[in-house]
Backbone bond lengths (Angstrom), bond angles and torsions (degrees), N, CA, C in turn:
res aa  C-N    CA-C-N  psi(-1)  N-CA   C-N-CA  omega(-1)  CA-C   N-CA-C  phi
1 X - - - 1.441 - - 1.504 107.08 -
2 X 1.299 115.11 136.04 1.455 121.80 178.01 1.554 108.41 -127.54
3 X 1.346 114.70 137.38 1.443 119.24 173.96 1.565 106.30 -109.75
4 X 1.292 116.81 122.16 1.406 124.43 177.95 1.565 108.25 -103.29
5 X 1.356 114.74 113.27 1.466 120.65 172.68 1.492 111.60 -81.68
6 X 1.324 116.67 103.10 1.458 120.47 -171.50 1.555 110.75 -106.88
7 X 1.320 115.48 128.78 1.517 120.17 179.71 1.580 109.30 -81.00
8 X 1.308 112.30 -177.15 1.458 119.44 -175.66 1.523 109.64 -86.22
9 X 1.266 119.45 -27.64 1.504 121.09 -175.29 1.536 109.40 -75.29
10 X 1.315 117.47 146.59 1.481 119.64 179.37 1.549 112.78 -54.23
11 X 1.298 117.60 -37.06 1.478 119.53 -178.08 1.531 111.83 -71.74
12 X 1.299 118.34 -9.28 1.468 122.51 179.83 1.533 109.62 -89.73
13 X 1.304 118.07 -6.94 1.480 120.88 -178.66 1.456 109.76 -80.53
14 X 1.380 119.05 149.83 1.447 122.83 177.09 1.560 110.75 -65.14
15 X 1.290 117.26 142.24 1.489 119.81 -179.72 1.517 110.62 -78.79
16 X 1.281 114.80 165.05 1.462 118.72 176.10 1.453 112.83 -59.56
17 X 1.331 116.20 -34.87 1.477 118.38 -179.91 1.563 108.48 -64.46
18 X 1.320 117.70 -44.83 1.483 121.72 179.32 1.556 108.15 -57.18
19 X 1.317 118.46 -50.81 1.454 122.05 -175.89 1.529 108.77 -63.48
20 X 1.279 119.98 -37.34 1.453 122.94 177.70 1.506 110.42 -63.44
21 X 1.324 119.37 -41.24 1.453 122.04 176.73 1.506 111.60 -66.33
22 X 1.316 119.22 -22.41 1.490 120.90 -177.96 1.523 112.42 -96.33
23 X 1.292 115.10 6.57 1.552 119.28 -179.88 1.514 106.17 -58.14
24 X 1.362 116.11 136.44 1.430 122.14 178.91 1.580 112.76 88.54
25 X 1.343 113.42 -5.38 1.472 117.55 -179.72 1.562 108.61 -108.29
26 X 1.225 119.67 147.93 1.463 122.35 178.17 1.547 104.05 -77.05
27 X 1.290 113.41 118.74 1.518 120.31 -179.38 1.570 108.20 -113.73
28 X 1.300 115.70 126.89 1.451 123.42 -179.68 1.543 102.73 -113.77
29 X 1.347 118.35 116.36 1.473 122.92 -179.76 1.494 112.16 -107.43
30 X 1.297 115.24 132.01 1.521 115.04 -179.14 1.489 113.85 -69.69
31 X 1.399 119.06 -23.18 1.436 121.29 177.41 1.568 110.32 -71.94
32 X 1.246 116.81 -22.49 1.505 121.00 -179.84 1.544 110.62 -98.73
33 X 1.270 119.46 -35.60 1.517 121.88 -172.99 1.501 114.13 -110.20
34 X 1.323 117.95 -11.88 1.467 120.21 -178.69 1.569 109.41 84.41
35 X 1.298 113.04 -144.93 1.503 118.27 -178.40 1.569 108.59 -70.79
36 X 1.275 117.35 127.01 1.431 123.72 179.77 1.517 111.75 -111.50
37 X 1.352 113.79 123.63 1.420 119.48 -179.50 1.550 110.33 -118.19
38 X 1.299 117.17 125.74 1.535 119.58 177.19 1.523 106.18 -109.03
39 X 1.317 113.82 133.01 1.477 120.83 175.81 1.541 104.89 -116.41
40 X 1.322 114.40 119.54 1.458 121.38 -174.75 1.515 111.40 -115.51
41 X 1.326 118.65 127.34 1.442 119.16 172.29 1.601 104.78 -128.92
42 X 1.318 117.68 -168.21 1.423 119.50 -173.08 1.512 112.43 -69.01
43 X 1.314 117.74 -23.79 1.451 119.41 -172.02 1.538 114.01 -108.32
44 X 1.333 119.27 -21.40 1.408 119.96 -177.24 1.470 115.73 -158.03
45 X 1.386 116.20 171.45 1.433 123.37 176.06 1.496 106.97 -121.57
46 X 1.300 119.17 125.84 1.421 120.79 174.62 1.500 113.08 -111.90
47 X 1.278 119.81 139.20 1.437 124.33 -174.82 1.491 108.67 -116.12
48 X 1.279 119.83 132.42 1.433 125.85 173.43 1.481 110.52 -124.67
49 X 1.343 119.75 133.34 1.465 119.56 178.36 1.535 105.41 -125.16
50 X 1.321 114.40 144.40 1.488 123.38 -178.50 1.530 107.89 -139.81
51 X 1.311 115.99 112.36 1.464 120.17 -178.08 1.467 109.70 -92.76
């Protein structure tokens, strides 16, 4: 799992090369999901998104 913190400006967005490298990986983007919170304990990871 990867969290990409994406800004508002076009130059802050991930490039096509970056996204290609991340194929097959769960990608959570702040520009698409808003605030992303991960809660981790010994058994699991929980993700919450709030736009």
